[in-house]
Every structure is written in structure tokens, then in C-alpha cells.
C-alpha positions in Angstrom: 0.7 6.4 -16.7 3.4 8.0 -14.6 2.3 9.7 -11.4 3.7 13.2 -11.2 4.7 14.8 -7.9 2.9 18.0 -7.1 4.8 18.6 -3.9 8.0 16.9 -2.8 7.6 15.8 0.9 11.1 14.2 1.3 14.1 13.2 -0.9 16.4 10.5 0.4 20.0 11.0 -0.7 22.4 8.1 -0.6 25.7 7.1 -2.2 26.7 3.5 -2.8 30.1 2.2 -3.7 31.2 -1.3 -4.7 27.8 -2.7 -5.6 26.8 -5.8 -3.7 30.3 -6.0 -2.2 30.4 -2.4 -1.1 28.9 0.1 1.3 25.7 2.3 1.3 25.6 5.6 3.1 23.0 8.3 3.4 24.3 11.8 2.9 22.9 12.9 6.3 25.0 10.3 8.1 22.1 8.4 9.6 22.7 5.3 7.5 26.0 3.6 6.9 25.8 -0.1 5.9 28.2 -2.7 4.6 26.7 -4.6 1.6 27.3 -8.2 0.7 25.7 -10.6 -1.8 22.9 -12.8 -0.5 24.2 -16.1 0.9 27.8 -15.0 1.0 28.1 -15.3 4.8 29.9 -11.9 4.9 28.8 -9.1 7.1 26.3 -6.7 5.5 22.9 -6.5 4.1 21.7 -6.6 0.5 19.4 -4.5 -1.7 16.5 -7.1 -1.4 16.6 -6.8 2.4 16.7 -3.0 2.3 13.8 -2.9 -0.2 11.7 -5.4 1.9 12.2 -3.3 5.1 11.4 0.0 3.2 8.3 -1.5 1.6 7.0 -3.0 4.9 7.5 0.3 6.8 5.8 2.3 4.0 2.9 -0.2 3.8 2.2 0.2 7.5 1.8 4.0 6.9 -0.5 3.3 4.0 -2.6 0.9 6.2 -3.0 3.7 8.7 -4.0 6.3 6.1 -6.5 3.8 4.5 -8.0 3.0 7.9 -9.0 6.7 8.3 -11.1 6.6 5.2 -12.5 3.1 5.9 -13.3 3.9 9.5 -11.3 0.9 10.7 -8.9 1.0 13.7 -5.4 -0.3 12.9 -4.2 -2.4 15.9 -1.2 -1.0 17.8 0.7 -4.2 17.1 0.3 -4.1 13.3 3.2 -5.7 11.6 4.2 -6.4 8.0 6.6 -9.2 7.1 8.1 -8.7 3.6 9.8 -11.4 1.4 11.5 -10.0 -1.6 12.9 -12.7 -3.9 15.5 -12.2 -6.6 15.5 -14.7 -9.4 16.3 -15.4 -13.0 13.8 -14.9 -15.9 13.3 -17.1 -19.0 15.3 -14.6 -21.1 18.4 -14.9 -18.9 17.7 -11.7 -17.0 16.8 -11.0 -13.4 13.5 -10.1 -11.7 12.0 -9.6 -8.3 8.9 -11.1 -6.7 7.4 -10.1 -3.3 5.1 -11.4 -0.6 3.8 -9.2 2.2 2.4 -10.9 5.3 0.1 -8.3 6.9 -0.6 -9.0 10.6 -3.7 -7.1 11.8 -4.7 -8.8 15.0 -8.2 -8.5 16.2 -9.7 -7.4 12.8 -12.2 -9.5 10.9 -11.0 -11.2 7.7 -13.2 -8.8 5.7 -11.7 -5.7 7.4 -8.2 -7.0 6.9 -8.8 -7.5 3.2 -10.5 -4.1 2.7 -7.6 -2.4 4.5 -4.9 -4.2 2.6 -6.6 -3.6 -0.7 -6.9 0.1 0.0 -3.3 0.4 1.4 -2.0 -1.4 -1.7 -3.5 1.4 -3.8 -2.0 4.1 -1.7 1.5 2.8 -0.9 4.2 4.3 -3.2 6.2 1.0 -3.1 3.1 -0.8 -4.2 2.5 1.7 -7.0 6.1 1.5 -8.1 6.0 -2.3 -8.4 2.4 -2.7 -9.8 2.5 -4.5 -13.1 6.3 -4.9 -12.9 6.7 -7.8 -10.4 4.6 -10.5 -8.9 3.2 -9.4 -5.6 1.1 -11.5 -3.2 -0.4 -10.9 0.3 -0.9 -13.2 3.2 -3.4 -12.2 5.9 -3.1 -14.5 8.9 
């Protein structure tokens, strides 16, 4: 089932040229990045790094929203480490996998798990990847 937007809150507009050897820019001028393939040693970032940063930032927002309904206080030093792996599939194609390490210092293991489970249901990145890629969580 595809989620339908009732109200658009924001639309990111970008333009990328050259693929993994190119440049990505936002139309508002706030982002202008060189792109390079992973492991190339050339200056620039890659789509997997950008996806990981975006997902981690969004997930922190989802944690804060979930905390309101669960009556849990999110620590000020909350952090999410994201690993996005690109790999080959058995059919010769490509796929992604992700691991999010969610740091919630001072919370009990039970509260951490409840909060992450709820945030994973709210986060648009989590929703977009659900059932499409392998996703795991680490709660130190």
C-alpha cells in the first residue's frame, strides 16, 4: 500500500550531473557537492553516504515525535550512526542494506527499544525502505 500525501510539508529540489563522477546541487544553492565512487580516493561524497546522513537525521526527528506519545524524554545527546551498504544480489543486480546504531544515553534498554520501534514506524525513510532492503538496529 502506498502512502498518499495529504499535505506537502516540503519538497527538496536537486539536480545531479555526471552520476557517481559528477556533482549534486540543490536548486536553492544551499547544497553543492562533488560526487565520486566509493573507494575511489577522489574528493566527493556518494549516494550511500548522503542517504545514510539523511536517514539518520530524519530518524532522530522520528525518535522525538515518538517520545511525545510514549512519554519518554529523548536525551539531548541522542545520536544515530547509519551504515548503508551497497552490494551485489544473486541475480547480478545491486541492492542496499542498512544498520542504524541509535545512541540514547541514560534510557533503559526497554525504553530504548520501545522508542526505536515506534520511530521506525514513523520515519519516512524507514517507511520507504520497509520490505525493500535489510534493516537492522543496534542499541548500545
